[in-house]
C-alpha positions in Angstrom: 0.0 0.0 0.0 2.9 2.3 0.7 4.1 1.8 -2.9 0.6 2.8 -4.1 0.8 5.9 -2.0 4.2 6.7 -3.5 2.8 6.2 -7.0 -0.2 8.4 -6.2 2.1 11.1 -4.9 3.8 11.3 -8.2 0.6 11.5 -10.1 -1.4 13.8 -7.9 -0.6 15.3 -4.4 -4.3 15.2 -3.3 -4.6 11.5 -3.9 -1.5 10.9 -1.8 -2.9 12.7 1.2 -6.1 10.7 0.9 -4.1 7.5 0.9 -2.1 8.5 3.9 -5.2 9.4 5.8 -6.7 6.0 4.9 -3.6 4.3 6.3 -3.9 6.3 9.5 -7.5 5.3 9.9 -6.6 1.7 9.2 -3.8 1.9 11.9 -6.2 3.4 14.4 -8.7 0.7 13.7 -6.0 -1.9 14.2 -5.0 -0.4 17.6 -8.7 -0.4 18.6 -8.9 -4.0 17.6 -5.9 -4.7 19.7 -7.6 -3.0 22.7 -10.7 -5.0 21.9 -8.6 -8.2 21.8 -7.3 -7.4 25.3 -9.1 -9.8 27.7 -11.9 -8.3 29.6 -10.6 -10.2 32.7 -7.7 -7.8 32.8 -10.0 -4.8 32.7 -12.2 -6.4 35.3 -9.2 -7.0 37.5 -8.2 -3.3 37.1 -11.7 -2.2 38.0 -11.8 -4.5 41.0 -8.4 -3.1 42.1 -9.5 0.4 41.8 -12.7 -0.4 43.7 -10.6 -1.9 46.5 -8.4 1.2 46.6 -11.5 3.4 46.8 -12.9 1.3 49.7 -9.6 1.5 51.5 -9.4 5.2 51.1 -12.9 5.6 52.4 -12.1 3.4 55.4 -8.9 5.3 56.1 -10.8 8.6 55.9 -13.6 7.3 58.2 -10.9 6.1 60.7 -9.2 9.5 60.5 -12.4 11.3 61.2 -13.2 9.0 64.2 -9.7 9.3 65.6 -9.9 13.1 65.3 -13.2 13.2 67.0 -11.9 11.0 69.9 -8.8 13.1 70.3 -10.9 16.3 70.4 -13.1 14.8 73.1 -10.1 13.6 75.1 -8.5 17.0 74.8 -11.7 18.6 76.2 -11.8 16.1 79.1 -8.1 16.4 80.0 -7.4 20.0 79.2 -8.1 20.9 82.8 -6.1 18.0 84.2 -3.3 20.2 85.6 -5.7 22.7 87.1 -7.7 20.0 88.8 -4.5 18.3 90.1 -3.4 21.6 91.5 -6.7 21.9 93.3 -6.4 18.5 95.1 -4.3 19.9 98.0 -7.1 22.4 98.6 -9.5 19.5 98.9 -7.1 17.8 101.3 -7.0 20.9 103.5 -10.8 21.0 103.5 -10.9 17.3 104.6 -8.5 18.1 107.4 -10.7 21.1 108.4 -13.7 18.8 108.4 -11.9 16.4 110.8 -10.9 19.3 113.1 -14.3 21.0 113.0 -15.8 18.5 115.4 -14.0 20.4 118.3 -15.4 23.8 117.3 -18.4 25.0 119.3 -19.8 27.4 116.7 -22.5 25.6 114.7 -22.7 28.2 112.0 -19.0 27.9 111.3 -19.3 24.1 111.1 -22.2 24.4 108.7 -20.4 27.0 106.5 -17.2 24.9 106.2 -19.2 21.8 105.5 -21.2 23.6 102.8 -18.1 25.0 101.1 -16.4 21.5 101.2 -19.5 19.9 99.7 -19.8 22.5 97.0 -16.1 22.2 96.2 -16.3 18.4 95.9 -19.4 18.7 93.8 -17.7 21.0 91.3 -14.7 18.6 91.0 -17.1 15.7 90.4 -18.8 17.7 87.6 -15.4 17.8 85.9 -15.0 14.0 86.3 -12.8 14.1 89.4 -13.7 11.3 91.9 -12.0 10.1 95.1 -10.8 6.5 95.1 -11.8 4.0 97.7 -8.7 2.3 98.9 -9.0 0.8 102.4 -9.4 -2.9 102.3 -8.4 -3.3 98.7 -5.5 -5.2 97.4 -2.4 -3.0 96.8 -2.2 -1.9 93.2 1.0 0.1 92.3 -0.8 1.8 89.5 -3.5 3.2 91.9 -1.6 3.3 95.2 1.7 4.7 96.5 2.8 2.7 99.4 4.7 4.8 101.9 4.4 2.5 104.9 4.1 -1.2 105.7 2.8 -2.7 108.9 2.0 -6.2 110.1 -1.8 -6.4 110.6 -3.5 -9.4 112.0 -6.6 -10.6 110.2 -5.7 -9.0 106.9 -4.1 -10.6 103.9 -0.6 -9.4 102.9 -0.5 -6.5 100.4 -3.8 -5.2 101.5 -4.4 -1.4 102.1 -5.0 -0.9 105.8 -4.9 2.9 106.0 -5.2 5.8 103.6 -2.8 8.6 104.3 -3.8 10.8 101.4 -6.8 10.3 99.1 -6.2 9.3 95.5 -8.4 10.7 92.7 -9.3 9.7 89.2 -10.3 11.9 86.3 -12.7 10.2 83.9 -11.5 6.8 85.3 -7.9 7.6 84.7 -5.5 8.2 87.7 -5.2 11.9 88.5 -3.3 11.3 91.7 -2.5 7.9 93.3 -3.5 7.4 96.9 -0.8 7.4 99.6 -1.4 4.3 101.7 -0.2 2.0 104.4 0.0 -1.7 103.3 -0.1 -4.9 105.4 2.8 -7.3 105.2 
């Protein structure tokens, strides 16, 4: 066909252009036929692969969104952690005042101190701060700080027998461990 195109070029230039255009159309058709000859299994595999990539991307984005939301919630819960931990000695002093108030004769003073203590503890609990119960529990180094040991009859070893300083949790995480005396 190329020889025919060369012959046509010699005779008339317009006919040569038409022959070249026909050859290009034939070549494009041949390429299209080659694409059509490509197995549909390969195309289906590519489609399935792309669908899997899309599903993974969607899942990754959903996980990212969930993780971001959780981090934001935790940040809100624990943003005040340092402030609340700094207020715990004030609660300790109120507890000591509550113990010492029994000797005071002035009932109004007793009622006032009890009311302020109760309000202070209530505000802390609104922010998720809760005092731990420790006496009689098994010693747990993640929750308790043992500062003394004592032999105690009738109690199992490694049992908290006295609380020297209250421990507190913030949303069920340890804010301050309890200082305790443990049996041996």
